[in-house]
VMD Tcl script that builds the backbone (N, CA, C; Angstrom):
set m [mol new atoms 216]
animate dup $m
set s [atomselect $m all]
$s set {name element resname resid chain x y z} {
  {N N GLY 1 A -58.891 -7.247 -162.171}
  {CA C GLY 1 A -58.824 -8.494 -161.480}
  {C C GLY 1 A -57.418 -8.784 -160.979}
  {N N VAL 2 A -57.198 -10.025 -160.640}
  {CA C VAL 2 A -55.913 -10.445 -160.077}
  {C C VAL 2 A -54.779 -10.240 -161.084}
  {N N GLY 3 A -55.016 -10.577 -162.328}
  {CA C GLY 3 A -53.981 -10.404 -163.354}
  {C C GLY 3 A -53.543 -8.955 -163.496}
  {N N ALA 4 A -54.510 -8.043 -163.487}
  {CA C ALA 4 A -54.190 -6.610 -163.592}
  {C C ALA 4 A -53.441 -6.133 -162.357}
  {N N ALA 5 A -53.812 -6.670 -161.202}
  {CA C ALA 5 A -53.122 -6.294 -159.961}
  {C C ALA 5 A -51.667 -6.760 -159.997}
  {N N LEU 6 A -51.444 -7.990 -160.428}
  {CA C LEU 6 A -50.084 -8.512 -160.507}
  {C C LEU 6 A -49.238 -7.727 -161.500}
  {N N ALA 7 A -49.863 -7.280 -162.581}
  {CA C ALA 7 A -49.149 -6.529 -163.613}
  {C C ALA 7 A -49.032 -5.043 -163.282}
  {N N GLY 8 A -49.714 -4.594 -162.236}
  {CA C GLY 8 A -49.695 -3.169 -161.879}
  {C C GLY 8 A -50.517 -2.318 -162.811}
  {N N ASN 9 A -51.578 -2.904 -163.379}
  {CA C ASN 9 A -52.412 -2.200 -164.351}
  {C C ASN 9 A -53.805 -1.860 -163.834}
  {N N LEU 10 A -53.961 -1.774 -162.536}
  {CA C LEU 10 A -55.264 -1.437 -161.981}
  {C C LEU 10 A -55.617 0.021 -162.277}
  {N N THR 11 A -56.899 0.316 -162.202}
  {CA C THR 11 A -57.376 1.691 -162.296}
  {C C THR 11 A -57.987 2.064 -160.959}
  {N N PHE 12 A -57.571 3.205 -160.435}
  {CA C PHE 12 A -58.115 3.715 -159.174}
  {C C PHE 12 A -58.914 4.969 -159.461}
  {N N MET 13 A -60.162 4.974 -159.039}
  {CA C MET 13 A -61.024 6.148 -159.116}
  {C C MET 13 A -61.163 6.655 -157.688}
  {N N VAL 14 A -60.595 7.825 -157.419}
  {CA C VAL 14 A -60.412 8.281 -156.047}
  {C C VAL 14 A -61.207 9.551 -155.786}
  {N N GLY 15 A -61.917 9.548 -154.657}
  {CA C GLY 15 A -62.595 10.750 -154.193}
  {C C GLY 15 A -62.011 11.176 -152.859}
  {N N GLY 16 A -62.089 12.452 -152.572}
  {CA C GLY 16 A -61.585 12.964 -151.304}
  {C C GLY 16 A -60.983 14.340 -151.473}
  {N N VAL 17 A -60.292 14.774 -150.462}
  {CA C VAL 17 A -59.608 16.067 -150.500}
  {C C VAL 17 A -58.466 15.983 -151.517}
  {N N GLU 18 A -58.402 16.934 -152.425}
  {CA C GLU 18 A -57.423 16.849 -153.516}
  {C C GLU 18 A -55.984 16.822 -153.010}
  {N N GLN 19 A -55.685 17.545 -151.954}
  {CA C GLN 19 A -54.324 17.537 -151.400}
  {C C GLN 19 A -53.963 16.145 -150.885}
  {N N GLU 20 A -54.917 15.469 -150.271}
  {CA C GLU 20 A -54.675 14.109 -149.786}
  {C C GLU 20 A -54.528 13.135 -150.946}
  {N N PHE 21 A -55.313 13.352 -151.978}
  {CA C PHE 21 A -55.175 12.527 -153.186}
  {C C PHE 21 A -53.771 12.673 -153.764}
  {N N ASN 22 A -53.303 13.921 -153.886}
  {CA C ASN 22 A -51.963 14.160 -154.433}
  {C C ASN 22 A -50.884 13.495 -153.586}
  {N N ALA 23 A -51.080 13.480 -152.267}
  {CA C ALA 23 A -50.115 12.835 -151.371}
  {C C ALA 23 A -50.116 11.321 -151.560}
  {N N ALA 24 A -51.271 10.737 -151.855}
  {CA C ALA 24 A -51.396 9.279 -151.992}
  {C C ALA 24 A -51.159 8.794 -153.415}
  {N N LYS 25 A -51.170 9.690 -154.383}
  {CA C LYS 25 A -51.097 9.291 -155.795}
  {C C LYS 25 A -49.837 8.485 -156.108}
  {N N GLU 26 A -48.705 8.883 -155.553}
  {CA C GLU 26 A -47.460 8.161 -155.826}
  {C C GLU 26 A -47.555 6.703 -155.384}
  {N N LEU 27 A -48.148 6.471 -154.231}
  {CA C LEU 27 A -48.330 5.107 -153.739}
  {C C LEU 27 A -49.293 4.331 -154.635}
  {N N LEU 28 A -50.378 4.975 -155.045}
  {CA C LEU 28 A -51.363 4.308 -155.896}
  {C C LEU 28 A -50.784 3.950 -157.265}
  {N N THR 29 A -49.894 4.784 -157.790}
  {CA C THR 29 A -49.303 4.475 -159.099}
  {C C THR 29 A -48.359 3.276 -159.042}
  {N N CYS 30 A -47.956 2.860 -157.848}
  {CA C CYS 30 A -47.163 1.624 -157.712}
  {C C CYS 30 A -48.041 0.400 -157.974}
  {N N MET 31 A -49.340 0.546 -157.766}
  {CA C MET 31 A -50.264 -0.585 -157.911}
  {C C MET 31 A -51.112 -0.494 -159.170}
  {N N GLY 32 A -51.224 0.688 -159.739}
  {CA C GLY 32 A -52.086 0.848 -160.899}
  {C C GLY 32 A -51.537 1.847 -161.890}
  {N N SER 33 A -51.868 1.634 -163.142}
  {CA C SER 33 A -51.383 2.518 -164.196}
  {C C SER 33 A -52.308 3.705 -164.424}
  {N N ASN 34 A -53.545 3.616 -163.947}
  {CA C ASN 34 A -54.511 4.695 -164.109}
  {C C ASN 34 A -55.014 5.124 -162.740}
  {N N VAL 35 A -54.723 6.354 -162.362}
  {CA C VAL 35 A -55.174 6.910 -161.090}
  {C C VAL 35 A -55.910 8.200 -161.414}
  {N N VAL 36 A -57.219 8.210 -161.162}
  {CA C VAL 36 A -58.067 9.323 -161.568}
  {C C VAL 36 A -58.688 9.977 -160.348}
  {N N TYR 37 A -58.513 11.288 -160.223}
  {CA C TYR 37 A -59.165 12.039 -159.153}
  {C C TYR 37 A -60.571 12.399 -159.619}
  {N N CYS 38 A -61.578 12.004 -158.847}
  {CA C CYS 38 A -62.974 12.180 -159.248}
  {C C CYS 38 A -63.686 13.331 -158.532}
  {N N GLY 39 A -63.088 13.887 -157.488}
  {CA C GLY 39 A -63.732 14.990 -156.776}
  {C C GLY 39 A -63.866 14.683 -155.299}
  {N N GLU 40 A -64.898 15.205 -154.701}
  {CA C GLU 40 A -65.085 15.090 -153.253}
  {C C GLU 40 A -65.309 13.652 -152.797}
  {N N VAL 41 A -65.321 13.471 -151.502}
  {CA C VAL 41 A -65.493 12.141 -150.904}
  {C C VAL 41 A -66.743 11.465 -151.480}
  {N N GLY 42 A -66.583 10.232 -151.903}
  {CA C GLY 42 A -67.699 9.442 -152.432}
  {C C GLY 42 A -67.778 9.411 -153.949}
  {N N THR 43 A -67.143 10.369 -154.621}
  {CA C THR 43 A -67.251 10.407 -156.076}
  {C C THR 43 A -66.464 9.291 -156.756}
  {N N GLY 44 A -65.371 8.872 -156.155}
  {CA C GLY 44 A -64.611 7.745 -156.711}
  {C C GLY 44 A -65.426 6.464 -156.643}
  {N N GLN 45 A -66.100 6.274 -155.518}
  {CA C GLN 45 A -66.952 5.093 -155.351}
  {C C GLN 45 A -68.129 5.140 -156.326}
  {N N ALA 46 A -68.696 6.316 -156.525}
  {CA C ALA 46 A -69.803 6.456 -157.477}
  {C C ALA 46 A -69.339 6.132 -158.895}
  {N N ALA 47 A -68.134 6.597 -159.261}
  {CA C ALA 47 A -67.602 6.302 -160.592}
  {C C ALA 47 A -67.383 4.803 -160.764}
  {N N LYS 48 A -66.875 4.135 -159.730}
  {CA C LYS 48 A -66.643 2.686 -159.789}
  {C C LYS 48 A -67.962 1.926 -159.931}
  {N N ILE 49 A -68.982 2.355 -159.190}
  {CA C ILE 49 A -70.294 1.705 -159.282}
  {C C ILE 49 A -70.860 1.854 -160.694}
  {N N CYS 50 A -70.748 3.060 -161.266}
  {CA C CYS 50 A -71.239 3.276 -162.631}
  {C C CYS 50 A -70.479 2.420 -163.633}
  {N N ASN 51 A -69.166 2.315 -163.469}
  {CA C ASN 51 A -68.342 1.495 -164.339}
  {C C ASN 51 A -68.748 0.022 -164.245}
  {N N ASN 52 A -68.969 -0.464 -163.033}
  {CA C ASN 52 A -69.382 -1.861 -162.849}
  {C C ASN 52 A -70.756 -2.115 -163.454}
  {N N MET 53 A -71.675 -1.140 -163.317}
  {CA C MET 53 A -73.007 -1.313 -163.891}
  {C C MET 53 A -72.923 -1.381 -165.418}
  {N N LEU 54 A -72.101 -0.522 -166.012}
  {CA C LEU 54 A -71.938 -0.535 -167.459}
  {C C LEU 54 A -71.353 -1.869 -167.926}
  {N N LEU 55 A -70.374 -2.392 -167.203}
  {CA C LEU 55 A -69.795 -3.689 -167.544}
  {C C LEU 55 A -70.841 -4.795 -167.436}
  {N N ALA 56 A -71.651 -4.770 -166.391}
  {CA C ALA 56 A -72.690 -5.791 -166.210}
  {C C ALA 56 A -73.701 -5.739 -167.352}
  {N N ILE 57 A -74.112 -4.541 -167.744}
  {CA C ILE 57 A -75.065 -4.400 -168.848}
  {C C ILE 57 A -74.465 -4.958 -170.134}
  {N N SER 58 A -73.193 -4.682 -170.365}
  {CA C SER 58 A -72.512 -5.191 -171.546}
  {C C SER 58 A -72.453 -6.720 -171.532}
  {N N MET 59 A -72.157 -7.293 -170.376}
  {CA C MET 59 A -72.075 -8.755 -170.278}
  {C C MET 59 A -73.448 -9.405 -170.456}
  {N N ILE 60 A -74.487 -8.770 -169.946}
  {CA C ILE 60 A -75.844 -9.296 -170.139}
  {C C ILE 60 A -76.187 -9.297 -171.626}
  {N N GLY 61 A -75.863 -8.205 -172.320}
  {CA C GLY 61 A -76.119 -8.141 -173.761}
  {C C GLY 61 A -75.349 -9.208 -174.522}
  {N N THR 62 A -74.110 -9.441 -174.140}
  {CA C THR 62 A -73.302 -10.480 -174.781}
  {C C THR 62 A -73.914 -11.857 -174.559}
  {N N ALA 63 A -74.339 -12.131 -173.332}
  {CA C ALA 63 A -74.948 -13.425 -173.014}
  {C C ALA 63 A -76.248 -13.621 -173.786}
  {N N GLU 64 A -77.052 -12.578 -173.869}
  {CA C GLU 64 A -78.316 -12.684 -174.618}
  {C C GLU 64 A -78.067 -12.909 -176.105}
  {N N ALA 65 A -77.065 -12.238 -176.669}
  {CA C ALA 65 A -76.741 -12.422 -178.081}
  {C C ALA 65 A -76.245 -13.840 -178.346}
  {N N MET 66 A -75.409 -14.362 -177.451}
  {CA C MET 66 A -74.932 -15.728 -177.596}
  {C C MET 66 A -76.090 -16.715 -177.505}
  {N N ASN 67 A -76.975 -16.513 -176.568}
  {CA C ASN 67 A -78.146 -17.383 -176.396}
  {C C ASN 67 A -79.027 -17.349 -177.651}
  {N N LEU 68 A -79.267 -16.154 -178.178}
  {CA C LEU 68 A -80.081 -16.031 -179.397}
  {C C LEU 68 A -79.394 -16.722 -180.564}
  {N N GLY 69 A -78.083 -16.518 -180.698}
  {CA C GLY 69 A -77.353 -17.157 -181.798}
  {C C GLY 69 A -77.403 -18.666 -181.727}
  {N N ILE 70 A -77.278 -19.210 -180.537}
  {CA C ILE 70 A -77.338 -20.666 -180.362}
  {C C ILE 70 A -78.719 -21.193 -180.714}
  {N N ARG 71 A -79.747 -20.492 -180.276}
  {CA C ARG 71 A -81.120 -20.936 -180.525}
  {C C ARG 71 A -81.523 -20.808 -181.991}
  {N N LEU 72 A -80.948 -19.834 -182.695}
  {CA C LEU 72 A -81.300 -19.667 -184.098}
  {C C LEU 72 A -80.521 -20.634 -184.971}
}
mol reanalyze $m
mol bondsrecalc $m
mol representation Tube
mol addrep $m
């Protein structure tokens, strides 16, 4: 989020030509502490989508547990 961006702690999951990734990595490390090469074009986006889905599932479980705890 914004706090991580301000602190330079973002994570970048990058797909594309590895030589181009290596050329851009120095710039990306100015904005984020974790820069991960994921493979060919589209794989970085796929990794981000999977990460977001996992976070959403975790938040749904947390909300359901809180709701159950309140009701009990």
